[in-house]
C-alpha positions as CSV (number, residue, x, y, z in Angstrom):
1,M,32.9,-20.1,-3.7
2,L,29.4,-20.0,-5.3
3,K,27.9,-21.4,-2.1
4,K,29.6,-18.7,0.0
5,V,28.3,-15.9,-2.4
6,L,24.8,-17.3,-2.2
7,K,25.0,-17.4,1.6
8,I,26.1,-13.7,1.7
9,I,23.3,-12.7,-0.6
10,L,20.7,-14.6,1.5
11,D,22.1,-13.0,4.7
12,I,21.8,-9.5,3.1
13,I,18.2,-10.2,2.0
14,I,17.2,-11.4,5.4
15,V,18.8,-8.4,7.1
16,V,17.1,-6.0,4.7
17,V,13.7,-7.6,5.2
18,I,14.1,-7.5,9.0
19,I,15.2,-3.9,9.0
20,L,12.2,-3.0,6.7
21,L,9.8,-4.8,9.0
22,V,11.2,-3.2,12.1
23,Y,11.0,0.2,10.4
24,I,7.4,-0.3,9.5
25,L,6.4,-1.5,12.9
26,I,8.2,1.4,14.7
27,Q,6.8,4.0,12.3
28,K,3.2,2.7,12.6
29,S,3.4,2.6,16.4
30,I,4.8,6.1,16.6
31,T,2.6,7.8,14.0
32,K,-0.6,5.8,14.7
33,E,-1.4,6.0,11.0
34,N,-3.1,3.2,8.9
35,Y,-0.3,3.3,6.4
36,T,3.5,3.4,6.3
37,N,5.4,6.3,4.8
38,I,8.3,5.0,2.9
39,F,10.1,8.0,1.3
40,G,6.8,9.8,0.6
41,Y,5.0,6.7,-0.7
42,T,2.9,3.8,0.6
43,F,1.5,0.6,-0.7
44,L,-2.1,-0.5,0.0
45,E,-4.1,-3.5,-0.9
46,V,-7.7,-2.9,-2.2
47,L,-10.3,-4.8,-0.2
48,T,-13.6,-3.8,-1.9
49,G,-15.0,-3.6,-5.4
50,S,-16.0,0.0,-5.3
51,M,-13.5,0.8,-8.0
52,S,-14.1,-2.3,-10.0
53,G,-13.3,-1.9,-13.7
54,T,-10.3,0.3,-12.7
55,I,-9.0,-1.4,-9.5
56,E,-10.1,-4.9,-8.5
57,I,-10.3,-6.6,-5.1
58,G,-6.8,-7.8,-4.3
59,D,-5.0,-5.3,-6.5
60,G,-2.4,-3.2,-4.9
61,V,-1.9,0.6,-5.3
62,I,1.2,2.7,-4.8
63,V,0.1,6.0,-3.3
64,K,2.1,9.2,-3.4
65,L,1.5,10.8,0.0
66,T,0.3,14.3,-0.9
67,K,-2.6,16.7,-0.4
68,D,-2.1,18.1,-3.9
69,V,-4.9,16.3,-5.8
70,K,-7.0,17.3,-8.8
71,E,-10.3,16.2,-10.3
72,D,-10.1,12.7,-11.9
73,D,-7.2,11.6,-9.7
74,I,-7.8,8.4,-7.8
75,I,-7.2,9.4,-4.3
76,V,-6.9,7.7,-0.9
77,Y,-8.5,9.4,2.0
78,E,-9.1,8.5,5.6
79,K,-12.6,8.4,7.1
80,D,-13.7,6.7,10.4
81,N,-10.2,5.1,10.7
82,S,-10.5,3.4,7.3
83,L,-8.6,4.2,4.1
84,I,-10.9,4.7,1.1
85,T,-9.6,4.6,-2.5
86,H,-12.0,6.5,-4.8
87,R,-11.9,8.9,-7.8
88,L,-12.0,12.6,-7.0
89,I,-14.9,13.8,-9.1
90,E,-15.3,17.4,-7.9
91,K,-13.6,20.1,-5.9
92,Q,-16.0,22.6,-4.2
93,N,-14.0,25.3,-2.4
94,D,-12.8,23.5,0.7
95,K,-14.8,20.3,0.1
96,L,-13.8,17.4,-2.1
97,I,-16.3,14.9,-3.6
98,A,-15.1,11.4,-4.4
99,K,-16.9,8.4,-5.9
100,G,-16.0,4.8,-6.5
101,D,-16.1,4.0,-10.2
102,A,-18.4,1.1,-9.6
103,N,-20.6,2.9,-7.1
104,N,-24.0,4.5,-8.0
105,T,-23.7,7.4,-5.5
106,Q,-20.9,9.8,-4.6
107,D,-19.3,9.8,-1.2
108,E,-20.0,12.3,1.4
109,P,-17.9,15.5,1.0
110,I,-14.4,15.3,2.6
111,T,-11.8,17.9,3.5
112,Q,-8.3,18.3,2.1
113,E,-7.0,17.2,5.5
114,M,-8.6,13.8,5.1
115,V,-6.6,13.1,1.9
116,V,-3.7,10.7,2.3
117,G,-2.5,10.8,-1.3
118,K,-3.1,9.9,-4.9
119,V,-2.7,6.6,-6.6
120,I,0.2,6.6,-9.0
121,K,0.3,2.9,-9.9
122,I,-2.1,0.0,-9.8
123,I,-0.6,-3.4,-9.4
124,P,-3.0,-6.1,-10.6
125,N,-3.3,-9.2,-8.4
126,A,-1.0,-7.8,-5.7
127,N,-2.6,-10.0,-3.2
128,L,-1.5,-13.1,-5.1
129,W,2.1,-11.7,-5.5
130,K,2.2,-10.9,-1.8
131,K,1.3,-14.5,-0.9
132,I,3.9,-15.8,-3.3
133,I,6.6,-13.5,-2.0
134,I,5.8,-14.2,1.6
135,G,5.8,-17.9,0.8
136,V,9.2,-17.8,-1.0
137,A,10.6,-15.6,1.8
138,F,9.5,-18.1,4.4
139,I,11.0,-21.0,2.5
140,I,14.3,-19.1,2.1
141,I,14.4,-18.2,5.8
142,F,13.5,-21.8,6.7
143,I,16.3,-23.2,4.4
144,V,18.8,-20.7,5.8
145,I,17.9,-21.7,9.4
146,I,18.0,-25.4,8.7
147,H,21.3,-25.0,6.8
148,R,22.9,-23.3,9.8
149,L,21.9,-26.0,12.3
């Protein structure tokens, strides 16, 4: 009985993961965005040290997709097809000025339209957790496949 329940749970997990991956792939191919919109939020991994002290390389950030940002918010904006996560330090009429906490200079002014959203949660070492979860998921899928043979 327990074996049957575990099998059903594993099947459900696999189906949910597959559906989520297909959703992400379809959405990214349709919208041509650098991020995925999951109910108004997205998850990004930080790749540089420009926010060091607040957000480190390999940390993850949960971003609320919004244009409604205020000074001192950590925002994500798109410039030259890259996503940049910096602190909004000043709003000047229709221009926004951001700066990485670890940077010596502020960024070039951006427009409100370039804003993707604001960071609502920092997840330390998300890169490590991502590797662990992917590794465990792979092992589970492998075990399920082998078990069914």
